[in-house]
MMTF fields as JSON, N, C-alpha, C and O atoms, coordinates in Angstrom:
{
  "mmtfVersion": "1.0.0",
  "mmtfProducer": "UNKNOWN",
  "numBonds": 347,
  "numAtoms": 348,
  "numGroups": 87,
  "numChains": 1,
  "numModels": 1,
  "chainsPerModel": [1],
  "groupsPerChain": [87],
  "chainIdList": ["A"],
  "bondAtomList": [4, 2, 8, 6, 12, 10, 16, 14, 20, 18, 24, 22, 28, 26, 32, 30, 36, 34, 40, 38, 44, 42, 48, 46, 52, 50, 56, 54, 60, 58, 64, 62, 68, 66, 72, 70, 76, 74, 80, 78, 84, 82, 88, 86, 92, 90, 96, 94, 100, 98, 104, 102, 108, 106, 112, 110, 116, 114, 120, 118, 124, 122, 128, 126, 132, 130, 136, 134, 140, 138, 144, 142, 148, 146, 152, 150, 156, 154, 160, 158, 164, 162, 168, 166, 172, 170, 176, 174, 180, 178, 184, 182, 188, 186, 192, 190, 196, 194, 200, 198, 204, 202, 208, 206, 212, 210, 216, 214, 220, 218, 224, 222, 228, 226, 232, 230, 236, 234, 240, 238, 244, 242, 248, 246, 252, 250, 256, 254, 260, 258, 264, 262, 268, 266, 272, 270, 276, 274, 280, 278, 284, 282, 288, 286, 292, 290, 296, 294, 300, 298, 304, 302, 308, 306, 312, 310, 316, 314, 320, 318, 324, 322, 328, 326, 332, 330, 336, 334, 340, 338, 344, 342],
  "bondOrderList": [1, 1, 1, 1, 1, 1, 1, 1, 1, 1, 1, 1, 1, 1, 1, 1, 1, 1, 1, 1, 1, 1, 1, 1, 1, 1, 1, 1, 1, 1, 1, 1, 1, 1, 1, 1, 1, 1, 1, 1, 1, 1, 1, 1, 1, 1, 1, 1, 1, 1, 1, 1, 1, 1, 1, 1, 1, 1, 1, 1, 1, 1, 1, 1, 1, 1, 1, 1, 1, 1, 1, 1, 1, 1, 1, 1, 1, 1, 1, 1, 1, 1, 1, 1, 1, 1],
  "groupList": [{"groupName": "MET", "atomNameList": ["N", "CA", "C", "O"], "elementList": ["N", "C", "C", "O"], "formalChargeList": [0, 0, 0, 0], "bondAtomList": [1, 0, 2, 1, 3, 2], "bondOrderList": [1, 1, 2], "singleLetterCode": "M", "chemCompType": "L-PEPTIDE LINKING"}, {"groupName": "SER", "atomNameList": ["N", "CA", "C", "O"], "elementList": ["N", "C", "C", "O"], "formalChargeList": [0, 0, 0, 0], "bondAtomList": [1, 0, 2, 1, 3, 2], "bondOrderList": [1, 1, 2], "singleLetterCode": "S", "chemCompType": "L-PEPTIDE LINKING"}, {"groupName": "TRP", "atomNameList": ["N", "CA", "C", "O"], "elementList": ["N", "C", "C", "O"], "formalChargeList": [0, 0, 0, 0], "bondAtomList": [1, 0, 2, 1, 3, 2], "bondOrderList": [1, 1, 2], "singleLetterCode": "W", "chemCompType": "L-PEPTIDE LINKING"}, {"groupName": "ALA", "atomNameList": ["N", "CA", "C", "O"], "elementList": ["N", "C", "C", "O"], "formalChargeList": [0, 0, 0, 0], "bondAtomList": [1, 0, 2, 1, 3, 2], "bondOrderList": [1, 1, 2], "singleLetterCode": "A", "chemCompType": "L-PEPTIDE LINKING"}, {"groupName": "ILE", "atomNameList": ["N", "CA", "C", "O"], "elementList": ["N", "C", "C", "O"], "formalChargeList": [0, 0, 0, 0], "bondAtomList": [1, 0, 2, 1, 3, 2], "bondOrderList": [1, 1, 2], "singleLetterCode": "I", "chemCompType": "L-PEPTIDE LINKING"}, {"groupName": "VAL", "atomNameList": ["N", "CA", "C", "O"], "elementList": ["N", "C", "C", "O"], "formalChargeList": [0, 0, 0, 0], "bondAtomList": [1, 0, 2, 1, 3, 2], "bondOrderList": [1, 1, 2], "singleLetterCode": "V", "chemCompType": "L-PEPTIDE LINKING"}, {"groupName": "GLY", "atomNameList": ["N", "CA", "C", "O"], "elementList": ["N", "C", "C", "O"], "formalChargeList": [0, 0, 0, 0], "bondAtomList": [1, 0, 2, 1, 3, 2], "bondOrderList": [1, 1, 2], "singleLetterCode": "G", "chemCompType": "PEPTIDE LINKING"}, {"groupName": "GLN", "atomNameList": ["N", "CA", "C", "O"], "elementList": ["N", "C", "C", "O"], "formalChargeList": [0, 0, 0, 0], "bondAtomList": [1, 0, 2, 1, 3, 2], "bondOrderList": [1, 1, 2], "singleLetterCode": "Q", "chemCompType": "L-PEPTIDE LINKING"}, {"groupName": "LYS", "atomNameList": ["N", "CA", "C", "O"], "elementList": ["N", "C", "C", "O"], "formalChargeList": [0, 0, 0, 0], "bondAtomList": [1, 0, 2, 1, 3, 2], "bondOrderList": [1, 1, 2], "singleLetterCode": "K", "chemCompType": "L-PEPTIDE LINKING"}, {"groupName": "ASN", "atomNameList": ["N", "CA", "C", "O"], "elementList": ["N", "C", "C", "O"], "formalChargeList": [0, 0, 0, 0], "bondAtomList": [1, 0, 2, 1, 3, 2], "bondOrderList": [1, 1, 2], "singleLetterCode": "N", "chemCompType": "L-PEPTIDE LINKING"}, {"groupName": "ARG", "atomNameList": ["N", "CA", "C", "O"], "elementList": ["N", "C", "C", "O"], "formalChargeList": [0, 0, 0, 0], "bondAtomList": [1, 0, 2, 1, 3, 2], "bondOrderList": [1, 1, 2], "singleLetterCode": "R", "chemCompType": "L-PEPTIDE LINKING"}, {"groupName": "GLU", "atomNameList": ["N", "CA", "C", "O"], "elementList": ["N", "C", "C", "O"], "formalChargeList": [0, 0, 0, 0], "bondAtomList": [1, 0, 2, 1, 3, 2], "bondOrderList": [1, 1, 2], "singleLetterCode": "E", "chemCompType": "L-PEPTIDE LINKING"}, {"groupName": "THR", "atomNameList": ["N", "CA", "C", "O"], "elementList": ["N", "C", "C", "O"], "formalChargeList": [0, 0, 0, 0], "bondAtomList": [1, 0, 2, 1, 3, 2], "bondOrderList": [1, 1, 2], "singleLetterCode": "T", "chemCompType": "L-PEPTIDE LINKING"}, {"groupName": "ASP", "atomNameList": ["N", "CA", "C", "O"], "elementList": ["N", "C", "C", "O"], "formalChargeList": [0, 0, 0, 0], "bondAtomList": [1, 0, 2, 1, 3, 2], "bondOrderList": [1, 1, 2], "singleLetterCode": "D", "chemCompType": "L-PEPTIDE LINKING"}, {"groupName": "HIS", "atomNameList": ["N", "CA", "C", "O"], "elementList": ["N", "C", "C", "O"], "formalChargeList": [0, 0, 0, 0], "bondAtomList": [1, 0, 2, 1, 3, 2], "bondOrderList": [1, 1, 2], "singleLetterCode": "H", "chemCompType": "L-PEPTIDE LINKING"}, {"groupName": "PRO", "atomNameList": ["N", "CA", "C", "O"], "elementList": ["N", "C", "C", "O"], "formalChargeList": [0, 0, 0, 0], "bondAtomList": [1, 0, 2, 1, 3, 2], "bondOrderList": [1, 1, 2], "singleLetterCode": "P", "chemCompType": "L-PEPTIDE LINKING"}, {"groupName": "LEU", "atomNameList": ["N", "CA", "C", "O"], "elementList": ["N", "C", "C", "O"], "formalChargeList": [0, 0, 0, 0], "bondAtomList": [1, 0, 2, 1, 3, 2], "bondOrderList": [1, 1, 2], "singleLetterCode": "L", "chemCompType": "L-PEPTIDE LINKING"}],
  "groupTypeList": [0, 1, 1, 2, 3, 4, 5, 3, 4, 5, 3, 4, 3, 5, 2, 6, 5, 5, 7, 3, 0, 8, 3, 8, 9, 6, 10, 11, 12, 6, 12, 5, 6, 13, 14, 7, 15, 13, 10, 7, 3, 13, 7, 4, 3, 7, 1, 11, 16, 8, 11, 16, 10, 11, 10, 4, 8, 5, 16, 11, 10, 4, 3, 12, 13, 3, 9, 12, 12, 11, 1, 10, 8, 4, 7, 11, 4, 1, 7, 11, 4, 11, 9, 16, 10, 13, 8],
  "groupIdList": [1, 2, 3, 4, 5, 6, 7, 8, 9, 10, 11, 12, 13, 14, 15, 16, 17, 18, 19, 20, 21, 22, 23, 24, 25, 26, 27, 28, 29, 30, 31, 32, 33, 34, 35, 36, 37, 38, 39, 40, 41, 42, 43, 44, 45, 46, 47, 48, 49, 50, 51, 52, 53, 54, 55, 56, 57, 58, 59, 60, 61, 62, 63, 64, 65, 66, 67, 68, 69, 70, 71, 72, 73, 74, 75, 76, 77, 78, 79, 80, 81, 82, 83, 84, 85, 86, 87],
  "secStructList": [7, 7, 2, 2, 2, 2, 2, 2, 2, 2, 2, 2, 2, 2, 2, 2, 2, 2, 2, 2, 2, 2, 2, 2, 6, 6, 7, 7, 1, 1, 7, 1, 4, 4, 4, 2, 2, 2, 2, 2, 2, 2, 2, 2, 2, 2, 2, 2, 2, 2, 2, 2, 2, 2, 2, 2, 2, 2, 2, 2, 2, 2, 2, 2, 2, 2, 6, 1, 2, 2, 2, 2, 2, 2, 2, 2, 2, 2, 2, 2, 2, 2, 2, 2, 2, 2, 7],
  "xCoordList": [-45.578, -44.677, -43.756, -43.234, -43.568, -42.741, -41.258, -40.897, -40.418, -38.978, -38.484, -37.525, -39.123, -38.721, -39.042, -38.294, -40.106, -40.467, -39.449, -39.076, -39.005, -38.011, -36.685, -36.031, -36.292, -35.065, -35.163, -34.201, -36.292, -36.487, -36.408, -35.794, -37.013, -36.994, -35.566, -35.145, -34.823, -33.444, -32.591, -31.761, -32.79, -32.024, -32.306, -31.385, -33.55, -33.908, -33.312, -32.833, -33.338, -32.769, -31.265, -30.733, -30.574, -29.12, -28.807, -27.879, -29.573, -29.369, -29.561, -28.792, -30.551, -30.799, -29.663, -29.278, -29.131, -28.013, -26.783, -26.088, -26.522, -25.374, -25.536, -24.58, -26.705, -26.948, -26.802, -26.278, -27.254, -27.132, -25.669, -25.261, -24.881, -23.454, -22.736, -21.877, -23.072, -22.45, -22.808, -21.953, -24.048, -24.474, -23.78, -23.426, -23.588, -22.928, -21.468, -20.941, -20.816, -19.425, -19.274, -18.15, -20.373, -20.313, -20.045, -19.596, -20.304, -20.07, -21.401, -22.391, -21.396, -22.569, -22.685, -21.697, -23.874, -24.058, -24.106, -24.801, -23.37, -23.469, -22.739, -22.904, -21.948, -21.226, -19.754, -19.203, -19.124, -17.717, -16.819, -15.749, -17.204, -16.369, -16.109, -15.247, -16.818, -16.66, -15.318, -14.854, -14.699, -13.46, -12.235, -11.117, -12.414, -11.282, -10.513, -9.285, -11.152, -10.376, -9.605, -8.502, -10.186, -9.491, -8.227, -7.193, -8.296, -7.136, -6.054, -4.87, -6.456, -5.472, -4.797, -3.582, -5.568, -4.999, -4.066, -3.024, -4.432, -3.562, -2.259, -1.197, -2.322, -1.108, -0.194, 1.023, -0.767, 0.021, 0.674, 1.854, -0.106, 0.432, 1.541, 2.535, 1.386, 2.418, 3.711, 4.803, 3.585, 4.799, 5.491, 6.719, 4.724, 5.318, 5.992, 7.063, 5.366, 5.953, 7.27, 8.23, 7.317, 8.551, 9.668, 10.806, 9.331, 10.325, 10.827, 12.023, 9.925, 10.319, 11.205, 12.14, 10.921, 11.771, 13.17, 14.153, 13.268, 14.581, 15.346, 16.55, 14.654, 15.293, 15.791, 16.878, 14.985, 15.385, 16.633, 17.529, 16.699, 17.893, 19.134, 20.186, 19.009, 20.145, 20.536, 21.72, 19.56, 19.853, 20.48, 21.386, 20.007, 20.612, 22.061, 22.932, 22.316, 23.676, 24.578, 25.716, 24.075, 24.863, 25.145, 26.268, 24.125, 24.283, 25.242, 26.056, 25.17, 26.047, 27.449, 28.417, 27.586, 28.915, 29.72, 30.936, 29.065, 29.77, 30.212, 31.076, 29.644, 29.943, 30.784, 30.957, 31.304, 32.144, 33.56, 33.963, 34.304, 35.687, 36.553, 37.469, 36.268, 37.023, 36.81, 37.748, 35.568, 35.261, 35.962, 36.453, 36.007, 36.686, 38.188, 38.803, 38.767, 40.19, 40.458, 41.443, 39.578, 39.74, 39.654, 40.431, 38.722, 38.59, 39.83, 40.29, 40.369, 41.575, 42.76, 43.525, 42.912, 44.017, 43.852, 44.823, 42.631, 42.385, 42.721, 43.286, 42.378, 42.687, 44.199, 44.71, 44.914, 46.368, 47.012, 47.961, 46.49, 47.011, 46.79, 47.679, 45.622, 45.324, 46.226, 46.686, 46.48, 47.369, 48.791, 49.46, 49.249, 50.583, 50.66, 51.705, 49.589, 49.568, 49.668, 50.282, 49.062, 49.059, 50.449, 50.713, 51.339, 52.666, 53.543, 54.696],
  "yCoordList": [-35.606, -34.556, -35.157, -36.26, -34.414, -34.935, -34.713, -33.931, -35.404, -35.277, -33.885, -33.396, -33.237, -31.88, -30.876, -29.92, -31.081, -30.2, -30.349, -29.361, -31.568, -31.801, -31.134, -30.52, -31.259, -30.619, -29.105, -28.466, -28.534, -27.089, -26.639, -25.613, -27.383, -27.03, -27.102, -26.222, -28.147, -28.291, -27.145, -26.589, -26.793, -25.704, -24.38, -23.607, -24.122, -22.881, -22.88, -21.847, -24.008, -24.099, -23.863, -23.15, -24.457, -24.275, -22.81, -22.242, -22.204, -20.789, -19.926, -18.993, -20.224, -19.467, -19.597, -18.617, -20.795, -21.027, -20.245, -19.628, -20.277, -19.546, -18.055, -17.393, -17.52, -16.095, -15.73, -14.665, -16.593, -16.344, -16.336, -15.505, -17.254, -17.304, -16.061, -15.515, -15.61, -14.392, -13.189, -12.349, -13.103, -11.99, -12.054, -11.02, -13.238, -13.403, -12.966, -12.401, -13.219, -12.829, -11.362, -10.879, -10.648, -9.223, -8.876, -7.768, -9.773, -9.5, -9.27, -9.955, -8.309, -8.054, -9.161, -9.809, -9.367, -10.422, -9.823, -8.836, -10.423, -10.077, -8.834, -8.44, -8.187, -6.996, -7.311, -8.082, -6.705, -6.969, -6.055, -6.486, -4.84, -3.851, -4.084, -3.422, -4.994, -5.223, -5.846, -5.706, -6.519, -7.221, -6.339, -6.778, -5.128, -4.231, -3.919, -3.994, -3.577, -3.343, -4.582, -4.471, -5.757, -6.989, -7.146, -7.558, -6.825, -6.938, -5.953, -6.288, -4.747, -3.752, -4.203, -4.073, -4.724, -5.221, -6.398, -6.521, -7.259, -8.388, -7.9, -8.45, -6.873, -6.344, -5.724, -5.905, -5.005, -4.399, -5.501, -5.419, -6.519, -7.627, -8.353, -8.755, -8.525, -9.199, -8.383, -8.942, -7.056, -6.232, -6.245, -6.293, -6.203, -6.278, -7.63, -7.704, -8.688, -10.021, -10.108, -10.708, -9.513, -9.513, -8.771, -9.237, -7.602, -6.84, -7.629, -7.627, -8.293, -9.072, -10.25, -10.584, -10.876, -11.982, -11.49, -12.167, -10.304, -9.742, -9.438, -9.678, -8.916, -8.634, -9.913, -9.943, -10.966, -12.24, -12.773, -13.297, -12.644, -13.099, -12.36, -12.968, -11.042, -10.254, -10.684, -10.854, -10.861, -11.275, -12.666, -12.912, -13.569, -14.908, -14.824, -15.515, -13.973, -13.825, -13.238, -13.676, -12.254, -11.657, -12.7, -12.812, -13.447, -14.445, -15.547, -15.982, -16.004, -17.099, -16.61, -17.322, -15.415, -14.895, -14.6, -14.791, -14.145, -13.812, -15.055, -14.962, -16.189, -17.408, -18.418, -19.545, -18.048, -18.991, -18.971, -18.01, -20.022, -20.08, -19.031, -18.479, -18.76, -17.729, -16.359, -15.575, -16.086, -14.811, -14.705, -13.637, -15.795, -15.789, -15.554, -14.835, -16.17, -15.96, -14.499, -13.916, -13.916, -12.505, -11.628, -10.685, -11.935, -11.162, -11.32, -10.348, -12.526, -12.746, -11.982, -11.364, -12.026, -11.294, -9.798, -9.092, -9.318, -7.889, -7.493, -6.425, -8.346, -8.073, -8.072, -7.233, -9.008, -9.054, -7.799, -7.257, -7.344, -6.117, -4.928, -4.094, -4.85, -3.753, -3.817, -2.784, -5.019, -5.172, -4.728, -4.091, -5.062, -4.641, -3.129, -2.53, -2.516, -1.06, -0.353, 0.707, -0.952, -0.35, -0.375, 0.422, -1.259, -1.382, -0.264, -0.21],
  "zCoordList": [1.718, 1.293, 0.228, 0.391, -0.861, -1.943, -1.65, -0.77, -2.39, -2.172, -2.543, -1.946, -3.519, -3.907, -2.796, -2.588, -2.112, -1.003, 0.131, 0.764, 0.386, 1.43, 1.051, 1.894, -0.223, -0.701, -0.549, -0.125, -0.884, -0.773, 0.683, 0.976, 1.59, 3.009, 3.558, 4.31, 3.184, 3.639, 3.089, 3.809, 1.825, 1.217, 1.92, 2.181, 2.222, 2.928, 4.333, 4.801, 4.994, 6.347, 6.32, 7.171, 5.346, 5.237, 4.935, 5.511, 4.041, 3.703, 4.954, 5.187, 5.733, 6.958, 7.961, 8.599, 8.102, 9.028, 8.559, 9.366, 7.25, 6.705, 6.951, 7.356, 6.721, 6.94, 8.42, 8.749, 9.289, 10.725, 11.149, 11.961, 10.606, 10.945, 10.43, 11.122, 9.234, 8.699, 9.564, 9.845, 9.981, 10.829, 12.188, 12.754, 12.702, 13.994, 13.919, 14.878, 12.798, 12.618, 12.239, 12.1, 12.07, 11.788, 10.34, 10.048, 9.446, 8.032, 7.33, 7.587, 6.456, 5.641, 4.598, 4.255, 4.111, 3.12, 1.726, 1.481, 0.833, -0.574, -1.013, -2.168, -0.188, -0.606, -0.724, 0.061, -1.715, -1.978, -1.164, -0.733, -0.942, -0.286, 1.184, 1.764, 1.8, 3.233, 3.588, 4.72, 2.654, 2.948, 2.747, 3.018, 2.287, 2.047, 3.331, 3.307, 4.443, 5.668, 6.119, 6.655, 5.903, 6.259, 5.432, 5.957, 4.149, 3.272, 3.683, 3.681, 4.033, 4.479, 5.759, 5.907, 6.666, 7.923, 7.655, 8.298, 6.714, 6.363, 5.748, 6.038, 4.9, 4.28, 5.332, 5.282, 6.271, 7.347, 8.189, 8.532, 8.511, 9.308, 8.553, 9.158, 7.251, 6.457, 6.425, 6.521, 6.29, 6.268, 7.627, 7.693, 8.704, 10.042, 10.265, 10.869, 9.78, 9.906, 9.148, 9.632, 7.966, 7.173, 7.907, 7.952, 8.486, 9.242, 10.453, 10.746, 11.146, 12.322, 11.94, 12.668, 10.815, 10.363, 10.039, 10.338, 9.422, 9.123, 10.413, 10.495, 11.404, 12.691, 13.358, 13.936, 13.271, 13.868, 13.18, 13.841, 11.855, 11.134, 11.618, 11.816, 11.809, 12.283, 13.691, 13.98, 14.56, 15.93, 15.976, 16.773, 15.132, 15.087, 14.62, 15.149, 13.621, 13.129, 14.21, 14.378, 14.939, 16.019, 17.106, 17.597, 17.466, 18.536, 18.127, 18.942, 16.898, 16.484, 16.167, 16.435, 15.604, 15.279, 16.542, 16.559, 17.578, 18.807, 19.58, 20.452, 19.279, 20.037, 19.269, 19.733, 18.124, 17.384, 17.937, 18.592, 17.676, 18.171, 17.482, 18.092, 16.233, 15.514, 16.147, 16.297, 16.513, 17.161, 18.513, 18.879, 19.243, 20.541, 20.378, 21.165, 19.348, 19.086, 18.74, 19.194, 17.934, 17.566, 18.814, 18.966, 19.697, 20.929, 21.808, 22.408, 21.889, 22.698, 22.123, 22.863, 20.797, 20.148, 20.353, 20.626, 20.223, 20.45, 21.872, 22.107, 22.818, 24.219, 24.457, 25.198, 23.832, 23.958, 23.374, 23.94, 22.24, 21.623, 22.54, 22.709, 23.125, 24.046, 25.268, 25.755, 25.766, 26.914, 26.568, 27.381, 25.371, 24.932, 24.745, 25.0, 24.313, 24.151, 25.505, 25.625, 26.5, 27.824, 28.464, 29.364, 28.031, 28.644, 28.261, 28.688]
}
């Protein structure tokens, strides 16, 4: 068997394995339009991720602002004012 025949057999075998893996993953071979739903799903996931990151920033700000010494002093002063109003 010549070296070119061995190269051809290996190439055909590799091509077959690649095609089998694509079929196993549920993707069509050679078409461009198949990835469009994946892109839409990725865009939706990216927008949801952006919204969640913004929410986390707000929650972190709320959690840290409420626990600072300045915030505690403001709460104490507000409580003292309310106590004085009640008298």
